[in-house]
C-alpha positions, 0 to 999 in steps of 0.5 A: 500500500502507498503512503498516498493510499494510506493517508486517503484512507486514514484522513476521515478517521483521524479526522478528530485529531487534526486539531491537534499535535502529536507527539510519538515517543520511540523506544530505545534502540529504534528509529520508528514506533513499534505499533502499526497504527502510530506507523500509520499516523506518522504516513498521514503526517502534513510535517514530521518533526524530530531528530535526524535519525527518526525523519530518515525512514519517511524521505517521502513526508515533509520534514523538520529537524529539531535541534537548538531551533525548537523555539521556532520550530514549536511556533511554525508547528502551532500555526500549521495545527490552527490551519488544520495540518497533522502535525507529529513530533517524534520524541525518544521514549516517554515525551513527557519525561524530560521531553519535548512533550512537556514543552509543547503542553506547557506552551501551547496546552495540554488540550492541543497536544496528543502524546503517544508515550513509549518505554523511556530509556530509564525504565530500561535502565533500571530493568537491565540492572533489576533494580526497582525505580519508584523510589528513585529520583529522576534528573536531567544534565541536558540543560543547566549547572552539572553542579546543581544536579550534583547536589540533588545527587547528593541528598539521594539514595538511589538516582538516574540522571540523563546525560549528553555527550561523552564529557558530561559523565566524567565531569558529574563524577568529579563534582560529586567526589568533590562533594565527598559522595565516594559512597555512590556506585554508578552504572553507565548505560551506554547505547541502551537497546542498540546492538552495542549496548553496554551497562558498566558498574563503577565507582565515581573514580573510575566513571571521571576516567570513563571513555563514554559513548555520546548516547548515555545515562547513569544509574546511582546508587549509594553503598549501605555497608561498612562505614557508610551504613549510618549515611543510608537508611533514613538516619538523619540524626543522632551520629554517635559520638564515637563514630566521628573521628576527633584530632588527638589530644581533642577526643572530648572537644565535640558537640555531644550527641544530645546537645547537638539535637538540641542545637539542631532543632533551634537551628530550624534548618530546612531544604536548601538553606545556607548554614555557617558552622563557626568554629566548626571543631571535627564538624558534628555540627556540619555533619548532622545538618548536612543531613537534613538539608538535602539541596542545601550547603554548610559552611564549615568554618575552622581555624585549627589544622588538626581539627580540619583534618577530622572535619574532612574525614567526617565530611568524606564518611557521613555528609549528605548535603554539601558541606565545604571546608573553610580553613581559616579565622572568623570572622575574616573567613566568612567575608566572602561566603554567601548569606546565610539562612542560619549560623551556629556558632561553636567557638569564637577564639576571643573575637565573639564581639566581631564575629557576632556583628558580621554574623548578625549583619550578613543573616537573612530575615528570618534566619536562626543564630544559635551559639554554645558557650561553657562559661555563662559570662560569655553566654550573657555577653552574646545574650546582651550584644544581640539584645542591643542589636534589636533581637530577643535571644533565649538563654538556657542551660544544657546539663546531661549525664551518661549512665556507665557500667562498672564492676561494681554496679552503674554509675552516672557520668556528668557531661559538661553543662553548656549555655546555649543561647539562640535568636531569630532575626527579624 
């Protein structure tokens, strides 16, 4: 049967849909739809739009290659549709899943677009490795910043990223390693559905050196074994003190587990916040905060080189949201940082007034400030300073004790008392 005969025989059958734009999904590894009705629909088109390989099987039909010119193409397609012409877009997989279908619906309205989805490459990728995908995060690196994609990946236990070109996978791996996400395992999926399909499981380090086919996507999954067990499995608060690295001679210099819970509740951290952890020490608060902030960012400021080393180890093992180590002394080290939504002051190095002055100036409106002190004098100094600057700080004393077993029975061992000052900037 000729193309002309098919068009003549089916035009009345499709009359109801001639006032709409059709978007036909193509399964991975194919260049035409599998279903015969869709192939007939394509043969009737007054205009076919898509990638070059999708247009090649239809040489006798008017066609337009889709690329960076998509805005002009969408305008032309709408004009053709308004004239009663049948316009068909060809897209990979499900056109409403990071595809041109979403753009058309958004620009023209759902009532003008008919979508015919196919199996997506992401579905095929999960099927190939035998992994469920209802709990996965789906991202696209086709446009936008790789750093932003990496930030979202850093807080995901399982994710799939659509990448483009041979360089994006390695650059994405480098960004993730820079954020300390070394416990992510990658499945590099190349040429899905084609004869040269290849799926390779690798570490981020291996992915950063990999040479990839331009047609690729990546599945990411966290390891939940060994030292990373606390990072996976939904543990967002309560890392045991003994799990955190501390520099020699400063084993006791850590915000204790019980106090961390209070500090974090006062900071009221949200997804996407910026937190300054000033005098972060080994980073107990920074690490715990990162696990609650998802797409947020933590700046851990510490002047002691030995503490900085322990801080980096803890970030590598346990952080989720990006934690940037700022090795320097406050307040100077705070100047180049972005304005914070929250500030935790764990140490001031004798420069409390200067640090509070800068923090109060840079803290966003509605932002929270929490500070810990070992002495009541310093806590009262901070409280009075904040009051002079128009804030209404709270001051309370944290006291706790832990029960320890001994040969002669059990004893309570008191934790050092800590004075906590907290306030919200109006």
